[in-house]
BALOBA-1460 file (C-alpha; in Angstrom, 3 decimals):
// residues 110
<rec num="1" residu="x" x="29.879" y="35.922" z="-10.485"/>
<rec num="2" residu="x" x="26.650" y="38.034" z="-9.567"/>
<rec num="3" residu="x" x="28.404" y="40.895" z="-11.192"/>
<rec num="4" residu="x" x="28.622" y="39.011" z="-14.377"/>
<rec num="5" residu="x" x="24.777" y="37.921" z="-14.481"/>
<rec num="6" residu="x" x="23.895" y="41.617" z="-13.344"/>
<rec num="7" residu="x" x="25.887" y="42.838" z="-16.582"/>
<rec num="8" residu="x" x="24.349" y="40.304" z="-18.842"/>
<rec num="9" residu="x" x="20.806" y="41.073" z="-17.585"/>
<rec num="10" residu="x" x="21.525" y="44.736" z="-18.080"/>
<rec num="11" residu="x" x="22.659" y="44.231" z="-21.648"/>
<rec num="12" residu="x" x="19.687" y="42.123" z="-22.293"/>
<rec num="13" residu="x" x="17.337" y="44.774" z="-21.157"/>
<rec num="14" residu="x" x="19.164" y="47.488" z="-23.204"/>
<rec num="15" residu="x" x="18.498" y="45.168" z="-26.332"/>
<rec num="16" residu="x" x="15.282" y="44.580" z="-25.539"/>
<rec num="17" residu="x" x="14.716" y="48.315" z="-24.950"/>
<rec num="18" residu="x" x="16.257" y="49.124" z="-28.271"/>
<rec num="19" residu="x" x="14.294" y="46.630" z="-30.194"/>
<rec num="20" residu="x" x="11.025" y="48.069" z="-28.496"/>
<rec num="21" residu="x" x="11.874" y="51.540" z="-29.386"/>
<rec num="22" residu="x" x="12.648" y="50.897" z="-33.046"/>
<rec num="23" residu="x" x="9.475" y="49.029" z="-33.421"/>
<rec num="24" residu="x" x="7.771" y="52.203" z="-31.857"/>
<rec num="25" residu="x" x="9.668" y="54.528" z="-34.599"/>
<rec num="26" residu="x" x="8.252" y="52.166" z="-37.303"/>
<rec num="27" residu="x" x="4.664" y="52.471" z="-36.196"/>
<rec num="28" residu="x" x="5.049" y="56.198" z="-35.582"/>
<rec num="29" residu="x" x="6.170" y="56.749" z="-39.286"/>
<rec num="30" residu="x" x="3.579" y="54.501" z="-40.563"/>
<rec num="31" residu="x" x="0.857" y="56.344" z="-38.406"/>
<rec num="32" residu="x" x="2.310" y="59.639" z="-39.824"/>
<rec num="33" residu="x" x="2.002" y="58.289" z="-43.384"/>
<rec num="34" residu="x" x="-1.836" y="57.594" z="-42.830"/>
<rec num="35" residu="x" x="-2.186" y="60.932" z="-41.475"/>
<rec num="36" residu="x" x="-0.870" y="62.180" z="-44.634"/>
<rec num="37" residu="x" x="-2.723" y="59.922" z="-46.912"/>
<rec num="38" residu="x" x="-6.170" y="60.876" z="-45.364"/>
<rec num="39" residu="x" x="-5.360" y="64.856" z="-45.788"/>
<rec num="40" residu="x" x="-4.177" y="63.886" z="-49.270"/>
<rec num="41" residu="x" x="-7.365" y="61.983" z="-49.913"/>
<rec num="42" residu="x" x="-9.629" y="64.508" z="-48.573"/>
<rec num="43" residu="x" x="-8.349" y="67.379" z="-50.589"/>
<rec num="44" residu="x" x="-8.652" y="64.817" z="-53.617"/>
<rec num="45" residu="x" x="-12.134" y="64.322" z="-52.634"/>
<rec num="46" residu="x" x="-12.883" y="67.991" z="-51.821"/>
<rec num="47" residu="x" x="-11.475" y="68.977" z="-55.527"/>
<rec num="48" residu="x" x="-13.046" y="66.375" z="-57.459"/>
<rec num="49" residu="x" x="-9.707" y="64.933" z="-58.436"/>
<rec num="50" residu="x" x="-10.892" y="61.990" z="-60.368"/>
<rec num="51" residu="x" x="-7.078" y="61.451" z="-61.364"/>
<rec num="52" residu="x" x="-5.818" y="61.088" z="-57.754"/>
<rec num="53" residu="x" x="-4.660" y="57.747" z="-56.909"/>
<rec num="54" residu="x" x="-6.387" y="56.501" z="-53.736"/>
<rec num="55" residu="x" x="-4.276" y="53.035" z="-53.550"/>
<rec num="56" residu="x" x="-2.271" y="53.838" z="-50.767"/>
<rec num="57" residu="x" x="-5.694" y="54.648" z="-48.809"/>
<rec num="58" residu="x" x="-6.994" y="51.622" z="-49.811"/>
<rec num="59" residu="x" x="-3.874" y="49.642" z="-48.391"/>
<rec num="60" residu="x" x="-4.168" y="51.185" z="-45.204"/>
<rec num="61" residu="x" x="-8.025" y="49.994" z="-45.260"/>
<rec num="62" residu="x" x="-7.052" y="46.482" z="-45.670"/>
<rec num="63" residu="x" x="-4.524" y="46.577" z="-43.168"/>
<rec num="64" residu="x" x="-6.133" y="45.334" z="-40.045"/>
<rec num="65" residu="x" x="-4.084" y="47.634" z="-37.730"/>
<rec num="66" residu="x" x="-5.604" y="50.768" z="-39.525"/>
<rec num="67" residu="x" x="-8.564" y="49.333" z="-41.357"/>
<rec num="68" residu="x" x="-11.409" y="50.519" z="-38.530"/>
<rec num="69" residu="x" x="-9.818" y="54.094" z="-38.598"/>
<rec num="70" residu="x" x="-9.905" y="54.182" z="-42.399"/>
<rec num="71" residu="x" x="-13.523" y="53.154" z="-42.582"/>
<rec num="72" residu="x" x="-14.543" y="55.206" z="-39.575"/>
<rec num="73" residu="x" x="-13.062" y="58.294" z="-41.593"/>
<rec num="74" residu="x" x="-14.737" y="57.311" z="-44.832"/>
<rec num="75" residu="x" x="-18.007" y="56.873" z="-43.008"/>
<rec num="76" residu="x" x="-17.875" y="60.077" z="-40.987"/>
<rec num="77" residu="x" x="-17.158" y="62.046" z="-44.462"/>
<rec num="78" residu="x" x="-19.931" y="60.199" z="-45.956"/>
<rec num="79" residu="x" x="-22.529" y="61.199" z="-43.305"/>
<rec num="80" residu="x" x="-21.219" y="64.689" z="-43.393"/>
<rec num="81" residu="x" x="-21.839" y="64.642" z="-47.014"/>
<rec num="82" residu="x" x="-25.175" y="63.085" z="-46.782"/>
<rec num="83" residu="x" x="-26.181" y="65.873" z="-44.530"/>
<rec num="84" residu="x" x="-25.120" y="68.574" z="-46.861"/>
<rec num="85" residu="x" x="-27.068" y="66.748" z="-49.629"/>
<rec num="86" residu="x" x="-30.196" y="66.634" z="-47.590"/>
<rec num="87" residu="x" x="-29.958" y="70.274" z="-46.827"/>
<rec num="88" residu="x" x="-29.343" y="71.555" z="-50.529"/>
<rec num="89" residu="x" x="-29.214" y="69.223" z="-53.464"/>
<rec num="90" residu="x" x="-25.398" y="70.000" z="-54.208"/>
<rec num="91" residu="x" x="-24.334" y="68.289" z="-57.362"/>
<rec num="92" residu="x" x="-20.512" y="68.361" z="-55.984"/>
<rec num="93" residu="x" x="-21.421" y="66.800" z="-52.893"/>
<rec num="94" residu="x" x="-23.283" y="64.022" z="-54.648"/>
<rec num="95" residu="x" x="-20.002" y="63.346" z="-56.805"/>
<rec num="96" residu="x" x="-18.105" y="63.477" z="-53.659"/>
<rec num="97" residu="x" x="-20.454" y="60.993" z="-51.905"/>
<rec num="98" residu="x" x="-19.792" y="58.947" z="-54.926"/>
<rec num="99" residu="x" x="-16.018" y="58.853" z="-54.459"/>
<rec num="100" residu="x" x="-16.421" y="57.947" z="-51.083"/>
<rec num="101" residu="x" x="-19.167" y="55.084" z="-51.579"/>
<rec num="102" residu="x" x="-16.543" y="53.332" z="-54.240"/>
<rec num="103" residu="x" x="-13.572" y="53.647" z="-51.810"/>
<rec num="104" residu="x" x="-15.857" y="51.758" z="-49.028"/>
<rec num="105" residu="x" x="-16.735" y="49.249" z="-51.791"/>
<rec num="106" residu="x" x="-13.081" y="48.548" z="-53.019"/>
<rec num="107" residu="x" x="-12.219" y="48.160" z="-49.251"/>
<rec num="108" residu="x" x="-15.098" y="45.965" z="-48.267"/>
<rec num="109" residu="x" x="-14.629" y="43.747" z="-51.595"/>
<rec num="110" residu="x" x="-11.005" y="43.139" z="-50.771"/>
């Protein structure tokens, strides 16, 4: 009887461990996607690519699990551009700042 209980408990632990590892794998994939989206977005902003679709970035910005990270990244990029604009009135930096301001506004208004 005790052996049966131990086997059932071991089976339950294995099932729980498997379920937890699958959740962690799913989160890892989502986090990797976020990193890829941030890199793509940064390239689009630096190249002033107005045709780039920022919807995936905005989705991450609206997801409560990732919103603080996305917002912090946007504010950090904006602060870098503000410093650059203050040092030299760069028209491209102003356009980049405008894109970032629009992204922040879209996330804030949702």
